[in-house]
C-alpha positions as a Python dict, from the first residue, in 0.01 Angstrom:
ca = {
    (1, 'X'): (0, 0, 0),
    (2, 'X'): (77, -304, -214),
    (3, 'X'): (-14, -646, -74),
    (4, 'X'): (280, -867, 18),
    (5, 'X'): (165, -1190, -149),
    (6, 'X'): (429, -1418, 4),
    (7, 'X'): (352, -1281, 351),
    (8, 'X'): (-22, -1334, 303),
    (9, 'X'): (9, -1681, 150),
    (10, 'X'): (266, -1807, 402),
    (11, 'X'): (47, -1690, 693),
    (12, 'X'): (-263, -1860, 549),
    (13, 'X'): (-56, -2173, 486),
    (14, 'X'): (66, -2172, 848),
    (15, 'X'): (-295, -2162, 968),
    (16, 'X'): (-376, -2463, 748),
    (17, 'X'): (-70, -2645, 882),
    (18, 'X'): (-184, -2584, 1240),
    (19, 'X'): (-526, -2730, 1158),
    (20, 'X'): (-366, -3031, 988),
    (21, 'X'): (-144, -3081, 1293),
    (22, 'X'): (-448, -3075, 1521),
    (23, 'X'): (-626, -3326, 1296),
    (24, 'X'): (-326, -3560, 1283),
    (25, 'X'): (-279, -3549, 1660),
    (26, 'X'): (-649, -3578, 1746),
    (27, 'X'): (-788, -3812, 1481),
    (28, 'X'): (-488, -4011, 1361),
    (29, 'X'): (-290, -4015, 1687),
    (30, 'X'): (22, -3924, 1488),
    (31, 'X'): (268, -3726, 1699),
    (32, 'X'): (615, -3735, 1541),
    (33, 'X'): (569, -3648, 1173),
    (34, 'X'): (298, -3394, 1249),
    (35, 'X'): (526, -3210, 1493),
    (36, 'X'): (796, -3187, 1226),
    (37, 'X'): (539, -3055, 978),
    (38, 'X'): (412, -2800, 1231),
    (39, 'X'): (764, -2672, 1299),
    (40, 'X'): (874, -2618, 939),
    (41, 'X'): (531, -2534, 794),
    (42, 'X'): (477, -2247, 1035),
    (43, 'X'): (836, -2126, 1020),
    (44, 'X'): (793, -2029, 654),
    (45, 'X'): (568, -1738, 745),
    (46, 'X'): (768, -1657, 1058),
    (47, 'X'): (1089, -1622, 855),
    (48, 'X'): (911, -1415, 589),
    (49, 'X'): (799, -1186, 869),
    (50, 'X'): (1149, -1181, 1018),
    (51, 'X'): (1297, -1087, 680),
    (52, 'X'): (1108, -757, 698),
    (53, 'X'): (1359, -653, 963),
    (54, 'X'): (1667, -766, 771),
    (55, 'X'): (1975, -559, 841),
    (56, 'X'): (2089, -554, 480),
    (57, 'X'): (2004, -688, 136),
    (58, 'X'): (2249, -975, 197),
    (59, 'X'): (2072, -1056, 525),
    (60, 'X'): (1734, -1040, 348),
    (61, 'X'): (1853, -1282, 79),
    (62, 'X'): (1996, -1513, 346),
    (63, 'X'): (1666, -1517, 536),
    (64, 'X'): (1474, -1595, 219),
    (65, 'X'): (1716, -1878, 149),
    (66, 'X'): (1622, -2024, 488),
    (67, 'X'): (1253, -1978, 404),
    (68, 'X'): (1308, -2175, 84),
    (69, 'X'): (1474, -2458, 279),
    (70, 'X'): (1181, -2467, 524),
    (71, 'X'): (938, -2485, 231),
    (72, 'X'): (1134, -2777, 83),
    (73, 'X'): (1127, -2956, 417),
    (74, 'X'): (754, -2892, 452),
    (75, 'X'): (696, -3047, 113),
    (76, 'X'): (891, -3354, 228),
    (77, 'X'): (676, -3402, 540),
    (78, 'X'): (355, -3358, 341),
    (79, 'X'): (469, -3623, 93),
    (80, 'X'): (572, -3855, 377),
    (81, 'X'): (238, -3816, 554),
    (82, 'X'): (59, -3901, 230),
    (83, 'X'): (279, -4197, 139),
    (84, 'X'): (244, -4335, 493),
    (85, 'X'): (-136, -4301, 459),
    (86, 'X'): (-190, -4050, 739),
    (87, 'X'): (-355, -3809, 496),
    (88, 'X'): (-576, -3888, 198),
    (89, 'X'): (-505, -3785, -161),
    (90, 'X'): (-744, -3488, -168),
    (91, 'X'): (-582, -3334, 139),
    (92, 'X'): (-235, -3410, 6),
    (93, 'X'): (-316, -3251, -331),
    (94, 'X'): (-445, -2936, -163),
    (95, 'X'): (-139, -2894, 60),
    (96, 'X'): (99, -2991, -218),
    (97, 'X'): (-56, -2729, -445),
    (98, 'X'): (-16, -2462, -175),
    (99, 'X'): (346, -2545, -94),
    (100, 'X'): (434, -2563, -464),
    (101, 'X'): (289, -2215, -517),
    (102, 'X'): (482, -2081, -217),
    (103, 'X'): (804, -2243, -338),
    (104, 'X'): (760, -2089, -684),
    (105, 'X'): (706, -1745, -532),
    (106, 'X'): (1015, -1785, -315),
    (107, 'X'): (1226, -1897, -610),
    (108, 'X'): (1110, -1599, -814),
    (109, 'X'): (1180, -1356, -528),
    (110, 'X'): (1527, -1501, -468),
    (111, 'X'): (1618, -1492, -838),
    (112, 'X'): (1509, -1129, -862),
    (113, 'X'): (1699, -1031, -548),
    (114, 'X'): (2017, -1207, -655),
    (115, 'X'): (1996, -1054, -1004),
    (116, 'X'): (1956, -706, -852),
    (117, 'X'): (2241, -771, -610),
    (118, 'X'): (2481, -860, -892),
    (119, 'X'): (2392, -548, -1099),
}
C-alpha cells in the first residue's frame, strides 16, 4: 500500500504543534496565541483524516480546501509567535519549513483534483 504523505506529514506536524503548545504554556506562560496555534495546527491532520471519508469528489475537494485554510492560519500564528518573540528564530525556521512543505503538498493535491474534476 502506498504511503499517504500528506497524512503522515500532517500527523507528525500536529505532534510538533502539541509539544510547542506545551512549551509555550509551561515555559513562556503564553496562553492565547498558543491555543489558537494548537487548534488550527492540529486540525490540519484531523481534516486530512476526515477527507478519507468524503462522500464525493466535490466533498473531498471542499475538505482539502478547509485544510489549506487551516494551514494558512497556522502559518500566521507561527509568524506572530516569532515576531512577538515567544519563539526563537531556529524554532520558527523549523516550523515555517514544515508548514510551507505541507502547504505546497496541499496546493499540489488541490490543483490535481480540480484538474481531474474539470476533465
